[in-house]
KEKE-3310 file (N, C-alpha, C; in steps of 0.2 Angstrom, whole numbers, plus 5000, padded with zeros to 4 digits):
npx = (5697:5681:5667:5659:5642:5632:5628:5627:5625:5630:5631:5634:5627:5639:5649:5662:5666:5660:5652:5653:5643:5645:5641:5647:5648:5648:5647:5631:5630:5629:5641:5645:5653:5661:5667:5676:5674:5686:5695:5692:5699:5710:5706:5704:5704:5693:5685:5680:5673:5663:5657:5652:5643:5634:5629:5622:5609:5607:5602:5605:5615:5625:5627:5632:5643:5651:5652:5658:5671:5676:5677:5687:5698:5699:5702:5714:5721:5720:5727:5740:5742:5740:5730:5722:5722:5709:5701:5702:5699:5705:5701:5701:5694:5682:5680:5691:5709:5711:5714:5702:5696:5701:5691:5677:5675:5662:5654:5648:5636:5628:5613:5609:5610:5595:5587:5573:5559:5566:5571:5585:5591:5602:5597:5599:5615:5622:5636:5651:5658:5658:5649:5645:5637:5622:5612:5603:5595:5588:5588:5601:5613:5627:5632:5642:5638:5642:5645:5650:5642:5635:5625:5611:5606:5591:5586:5573:5569:5575:5568:5563:5574:5584:5590:5603:5608:5607:5616:5628:5630:5631:5643:5651:5650:5657:5670:5671:5674:5666:5653:5648:5635:5626:5626:5619:5606:5604:5607:5596:5586:5590:5588:5574:5572:5577:5573:5572:5585:5591:5589:5594:5598:5604:5616:5628:5629:5639:5645:5646:5638:5626:5624:5623:5611:5603:5604:5598:5585:5581:5579:5567:5555:5563:5573:5574:5562)
npy = (5546:5552:5541:5540:5542:5547:5552:5564:5572:5584:5595:5610:5621:5623:5618:5606:5595:5584:5587:5582:5579:5576:5567:5565:5554:5559:5552:5556:5566:5574:5578:5589:5589:5594:5589:5588:5575:5570:5571:5561:5550:5551:5547:5535:5517:5511:5522:5522:5511:5514:5524:5517:5509:5518:5523:5512:5510:5520:5528:5533:5544:5551:5544:5531:5536:5539:5527:5519:5526:5524:5510:5508:5514:5505:5493:5496:5496:5483:5477:5481:5474:5481:5481:5487:5481:5482:5478:5465:5448:5439:5429:5412:5398:5388:5375:5369:5370:5379:5396:5410:5417:5434:5448:5451:5462:5464:5462:5473:5474:5464:5457:5462:5454:5448:5455:5465:5457:5446:5431:5428:5422:5410:5392:5382:5374:5375:5375:5385:5392:5404:5405:5392:5378:5371:5357:5351:5355:5364:5370:5380:5393:5398:5415:5429:5445:5463:5466:5455:5445:5429:5424:5417:5412:5406:5395:5395:5408:5416:5422:5433:5441:5455:5461:5466:5459:5446:5447:5449:5438:5429:5432:5428:5415:5410:5411:5403:5386:5378:5383:5376:5371:5382:5394:5392:5391:5405:5411:5406:5413:5426:5425:5425:5438:5444:5453:5466:5468:5474:5487:5505:5507:5495:5493:5490:5477:5463:5458:5444:5438:5443:5438:5424:5424:5428:5417:5407:5412:5411:5398:5395:5387:5378:5365:5370:5377)
npz = (5571:5568:5565:5548:5545:5537:5520:5508:5491:5480:5465:5459:5447:5433:5440:5440:5448:5459:5475:5492:5506:5521:5536:5552:5566:5583:5597:5602:5594:5577:5566:5554:5538:5523:5507:5492:5479:5474:5485:5493:5490:5498:5511:5525:5524:5532:5532:5519:5519:5527:5520:5509:5515:5520:5509:5503:5499:5491:5475:5458:5448:5455:5466:5461:5455:5466:5473:5463:5462:5475:5475:5466:5472:5483:5477:5472:5484:5489:5479:5481:5493:5505:5515:5529:5546:5551:5541:5540:5546:5559:5567:5573:5565:5571:5567:5562:5559:5549:5544:5545:5530:5523:5527:5517:5502:5499:5510:5516:5510:5513:5520:5537:5553:5559:5550:5544:5538:5533:5537:5544:5554:5561:5562:5577:5580:5568:5556:5560:5551:5539:5523:5520:5514:5519:5522:5531:5546:5539:5522:5515:5516:5526:5531:5535:5543:5542:5555:5560:5564:5563:5550:5541:5526:5520:5508:5504:5506:5496:5487:5494:5496:5493:5477:5478:5489:5484:5473:5479:5488:5478:5473:5484:5485:5474:5480:5490:5493:5501:5499:5488:5477:5479:5473:5461:5464:5468:5456:5449:5455:5452:5438:5437:5440:5429:5418:5425:5429:5418:5420:5422:5436:5440:5434:5439:5441:5438:5422:5419:5429:5425:5413:5416:5423:5412:5404:5412:5413:5400:5399:5405:5415:5428:5437:5449:5453)
capx = (5693:5674:5664:5654:5635:5627:5632:5623:5629:5628:5635:5630:5628:5645:5654:5664:5667:5654:5654:5650:5641:5646:5639:5651:5644:5652:5642:5624:5630:5631:5646:5645:5659:5660:5673:5675:5675:5693:5698:5690:5704:5715:5703:5706:5700:5687:5680:5677:5668:5657:5653:5649:5637:5629:5625:5621:5603:5606:5601:5606:5622:5630:5629:5636:5650:5655:5654:5663:5677:5679:5679:5694:5703:5699:5705:5721:5724:5720:5732:5746:5742:5740:5724:5723:5720:5702:5697:5704:5697:5710:5698:5702:5688:5681:5679:5697:5714:5712:5712:5697:5698:5700:5684:5675:5673:5655:5651:5644:5630:5624:5608:5612:5607:5588:5584:5566:5556:5570:5573:5591:5594:5603:5595:5604:5619:5625:5643:5653:5662:5654:5648:5645:5631:5619:5606:5598:5588:5585:5593:5603:5620:5629:5636:5644:5637:5647:5646:5653:5637:5634:5618:5609:5602:5587:5584:5565:5569:5579:5563:5562:5580:5585:5594:5610:5610:5608:5622:5635:5630:5633:5651:5655:5649:5663:5676:5671:5672:5661:5646:5646:5631:5621:5626:5615:5600:5604:5607:5589:5582:5591:5585:5567:5572:5581:5571:5574:5592:5594:5588:5601:5601:5607:5622:5634:5630:5645:5642:5646:5632:5620:5624:5621:5604:5599:5603:5593:5579:5579:5577:5560:5555:5569:5572:5574:5556)
capy = (5549:5550:5537:5543:5539:5549:5555:5567:5574:5590:5598:5616:5623:5626:5614:5600:5590:5583:5589:5577:5582:5570:5568:5560:5554:5560:5550:5557:5572:5573:5583:5590:5590:5595:5588:5586:5568:5567:5571:5555:5545:5551:5544:5528:5511:5510:5527:5520:5506:5517:5528:5512:5506:5524:5524:5506:5510:5526:5527:5539:5544:5553:5538:5527:5539:5539:5520:5517:5528:5520:5503:5508:5515:5499:5488:5497:5495:5476:5474:5482:5471:5486:5481:5487:5476:5483:5475:5458:5444:5434:5424:5406:5394:5382:5369:5366:5374:5384:5403:5413:5422:5441:5450:5452:5469:5464:5461:5478:5474:5458:5459:5462:5449:5450:5460:5464:5453:5441:5427:5426:5420:5403:5387:5379:5368:5376:5377:5392:5394:5408:5403:5385:5375:5367:5354:5349:5354:5369:5371:5386:5395:5403:5420:5434:5452:5467:5466:5449:5441:5424:5424:5411:5413:5400:5394:5397:5415:5419:5427:5439:5444:5461:5460:5468:5454:5440:5448:5449:5431:5425:5433:5425:5408:5408:5412:5398:5379:5375:5385:5371:5374:5387:5400:5391:5393:5412:5412:5405:5419:5432:5424:5427:5445:5446:5459:5472:5469:5479:5494:5508:5506:5489:5492:5488:5469:5460:5455:5437:5436:5445:5433:5418:5426:5428:5410:5403:5415:5408:5391:5395:5383:5374:5360:5374:5380)
capz = (5566:5569:5559:5544:5545:5532:5514:5502:5485:5476:5460:5457:5440:5432:5444:5436:5453:5464:5482:5496:5512:5526:5543:5556:5573:5589:5602:5600:5590:5571:5564:5547:5534:5516:5504:5485:5479:5473:5491:5497:5489:5504:5517:5527:5522:5536:5530:5513:5520:5531:5515:5505:5519:5521:5502:5500:5496:5486:5468:5454:5445:5459:5471:5457:5454:5472:5474:5458:5464:5481:5474:5462:5477:5487:5473:5472:5491:5489:5474:5484:5499:5510:5518:5536:5551:5552:5536:5540:5551:5560:5572:5571:5563:5576:5564:5560:5560:5543:5546:5541:5525:5525:5526:5510:5501:5498:5516:5519:5506:5515:5525:5544:5557:5561:5545:5544:5532:5531:5543:5543:5561:5560:5567:5581:5578:5561:5556:5562:5545:5534:5516:5520:5512:5525:5519:5536:5546:5534:5516:5515:5517:5531:5529:5540:5541:5543:5562:5562:5566:5558:5548:5537:5520:5518:5500:5503:5507:5491:5483:5498:5497:5489:5472:5480:5493:5480:5469:5483:5490:5473:5473:5489:5483:5470:5484:5495:5490:5505:5497:5483:5471:5481:5468:5456:5467:5468:5449:5447:5457:5448:5432:5438:5440:5423:5415:5429:5429:5413:5422:5424:5443:5441:5429:5443:5441:5434:5416:5419:5433:5421:5407:5419:5424:5406:5402:5416:5412:5394:5400:5407:5421:5429:5442:5455:5454)
cpx = (5685:5671:5659:5647:5630:5631:5626:5628:5626:5633:5631:5632:5635:5651:5656:5665:5662:5657:5650:5648:5640:5643:5643:5648:5649:5647:5635:5624:5632:5636:5647:5652:5658:5667:5671:5677:5682:5697:5697:5695:5710:5712:5705:5701:5693:5682:5677:5672:5662:5653:5649:5642:5632:5626:5623:5614:5601:5606:5603:5614:5627:5632:5633:5643:5654:5657:5659:5670:5680:5681:5686:5699:5704:5703:5713:5725:5725:5726:5739:5747:5743:5734:5725:5720:5712:5698:5699:5700:5702:5707:5699:5695:5688:5681:5685:5703:5715:5710:5706:5699:5697:5693:5682:5674:5666:5651:5646:5637:5626:5619:5611:5608:5600:5586:5577:5564:5560:5573:5580:5595:5595:5600:5601:5609:5622:5632:5645:5657:5657:5654:5649:5638:5628:5613:5601:5600:5585:5590:5595:5611:5621:5633:5637:5642:5642:5649:5649:5648:5635:5626:5617:5604:5598:5586:5577:5564:5572:5574:5562:5568:5581:5590:5602:5612:5611:5615:5628:5635:5633:5641:5654:5655:5655:5670:5677:5669:5666:5654:5643:5641:5626:5621:5621:5608:5599:5603:5599:5585:5583:5588:5578:5567:5575:5579:5573:5581:5595:5592:5594:5603:5604:5613:5628:5635:5635:5642:5641:5640:5626:5619:5621:5613:5600:5598:5598:5586:5576:5577:5570:5560:5561:5568:5572:5567:5552)
cpy = (5547:5546:5541:5539:5541:5553:5558:5570:5580:5592:5604:5617:5626:5622:5608:5594:5590:5584:5584:5581:5576:5572:5562:5560:5554:5558:5551:5563:5571:5579:5583:5591:5590:5593:5586:5579:5566:5567:5565:5550:5545:5549:5537:5523:5510:5516:5526:5515:5509:5521:5523:5510:5512:5525:5518:5506:5516:5525:5533:5539:5546:5547:5533:5529:5538:5532:5517:5519:5525:5513:5503:5509:5509:5494:5489:5495:5487:5474:5476:5478:5475:5486:5482:5482:5476:5480:5468:5455:5439:5429:5417:5402:5388:5375:5366:5371:5380:5391:5405:5417:5429:5443:5452:5459:5469:5464:5466:5478:5468:5460:5458:5457:5452:5456:5459:5461:5448:5437:5424:5424:5412:5398:5385:5374:5369:5377:5384:5395:5398:5405:5395:5383:5371:5364:5352:5353:5359:5370:5378:5387:5400:5409:5425:5441:5456:5468:5460:5444:5435:5424:5418:5413:5407:5400:5396:5404:5419:5424:5433:5444:5450:5458:5461:5462:5447:5441:5446:5442:5427:5426:5429:5417:5405:5408:5406:5391:5376:5377:5380:5374:5379:5393:5398:5392:5401:5414:5411:5411:5425:5431:5426:5434:5448:5452:5466:5473:5473:5486:5498:5507:5500:5488:5490:5480:5467:5457:5447:5434:5437:5440:5426:5419:5425:5421:5406:5406:5412:5401:5390:5391:5378:5369:5364:5377:5376)
cpz = (5568:5563:5555:5544:5540:5526:5510:5497:5483:5471:5457:5449:5438:5435:5440:5441:5458:5471:5486:5503:5517:5533:5547:5563:5578:5595:5600:5595:5583:5569:5557:5544:5527:5513:5497:5484:5478:5480:5495:5496:5495:5511:5518:5524:5525:5534:5524:5514:5523:5525:5511:5509:5519:5515:5499:5496:5491:5479:5465:5452:5450:5464:5467:5456:5460:5473:5469:5460:5470:5479:5470:5467:5481:5483:5473:5479:5491:5484:5477:5491:5505:5514:5526:5540:5552:5547:5535:5546:5553:5566:5569:5570:5568:5573:5561:5560:5554:5546:5542:5536:5527:5524:5519:5509:5500:5504:5518:5515:5508:5520:5532:5547:5559:5556:5545:5538:5530:5537:5542:5549:5560:5565:5571:5578:5571:5561:5557:5556:5541:5527:5516:5519:5517:5521:5524:5542:5541:5528:5516:5515:5522:5528:5535:5538:5543:5550:5564:5565:5561:5557:5543:5532:5518:5511:5499:5503:5501:5488:5487:5498:5492:5483:5474:5485:5489:5476:5473:5486:5485:5472:5478:5488:5479:5474:5489:5492:5494:5503:5491:5478:5473:5476:5462:5458:5466:5460:5446:5449:5453:5441:5432:5437:5434:5420:5419:5430:5424:5414:5424:5431:5445:5436:5433:5443:5436:5428:5416:5423:5429:5416:5410:5420:5418:5403:5405:5414:5405:5394:5402:5414:5422:5435:5449:5457:5459)
residu = (MET:LEU:PRO:ILE:VAL:LYS:VAL:ARG:TYR:SER:LYS:ASN:LYS:GLY:GLU:LEU:ILE:MET:LYS:LEU:HIS:LEU:GLN:ARG:LYS:ASP:LYS:GLU:VAL:LEU:VAL:PRO:GLU:GLN:VAL:PHE:ILE:HIS:LYS:VAL:GLY:SER:PHE:GLY:PHE:SER:GLU:TRP:GLU:GLU:MET:LEU:PHE:ALA:THR:ARG:ARG:HIS:LYS:GLY:LEU:TYR:ALA:GLU:GLU:LEU:ARG:GLY:ALA:ILE:LYS:ILE:TRP:MET:ASP:LYS:VAL:TYR:SER:LEU:ASP:LEU:ILE:PRO:ALA:SER:ALA:ARG:SER:ASP:LYS:PRO:CYS:THR:SER:GLY:PRO:LYS:LYS:ARG:LYS:ARG:LYS:SER:GLN:GLU:VAL:TYR:HIS:LEU:ALA:LEU:TYR:GLU:THR:LYS:ASP:LEU:ASN:ASN:ILE:PRO:PRO:PRO:GLY:LEU:PRO:THR:GLU:ALA:TYR:THR:LEU:VAL:ARG:THR:PRO:VAL:TYR:GLY:MET:THR:TYR:GLU:ASP:GLU:ASN:GLY:LYS:MET:CYS:PHE:MET:ARG:SER:VAL:ASP:LEU:LYS:LYS:ALA:SER:THR:GLU:GLN:LEU:PHE:ASN:LEU:HIS:LEU:GLU:CYS:PHE:LYS:ALA:ASP:SER:ALA:GLU:GLY:PHE:HIS:MET:LEU:ILE:SER:HIS:GLU:LEU:GLY:ARG:ARG:GLU:PRO:GLN:LEU:HIS:ALA:PRO:GLU:TYR:LYS:TRP:ILE:LYS:PRO:GLU:ILE:LEU:SER:GLU:ALA:GLU:TYR:ILE:ALA:SER:LEU:GLY:LYS:SER:SER:PHE:SER)
# end
């Protein structure tokens, strides 16, 4: 199946179901495809990931409706333990015998290696395990982007990171013991942005993370400043 690289939405007057206008890439040629949103439920797992990545910066109700539907379908697959091999990572960890965890559902939202305006290239000699807290030579946390490239989120660059990046790194911190307290630094930065988190375009933020940001914002200055 050709990969999906672009997604547009439409709902004509009188229509109850949203129509999606997809573009799949065949080498250097874009192949158009139209499908109603309920048909996307029969797509493959990798196609859902492609659509989520293609719409990661889209705003508006149609984009939220599509992403919400895809995440419901994904959750159902995860609950049935039917995750395809393409969504897993079985590479051994070089720091020990423990197998790498399955690839996160949030990884498509994390900033890619060498993202513009964000220095996320790891310094030499860092751990090869994703979501590990590093104190020296630079304070930060390792993470893996959707292409499997090891990246590094420096604490000094949290202010430059997108809210989407912070939110998903925060989720990953809770899944990895090796991330230790890095989530508090992220919560502090989200707390600085707390007023904007109540805007409609950020209603996808989990209530518990929003509550934590609100609490930190209420404290005013903190030791992380």
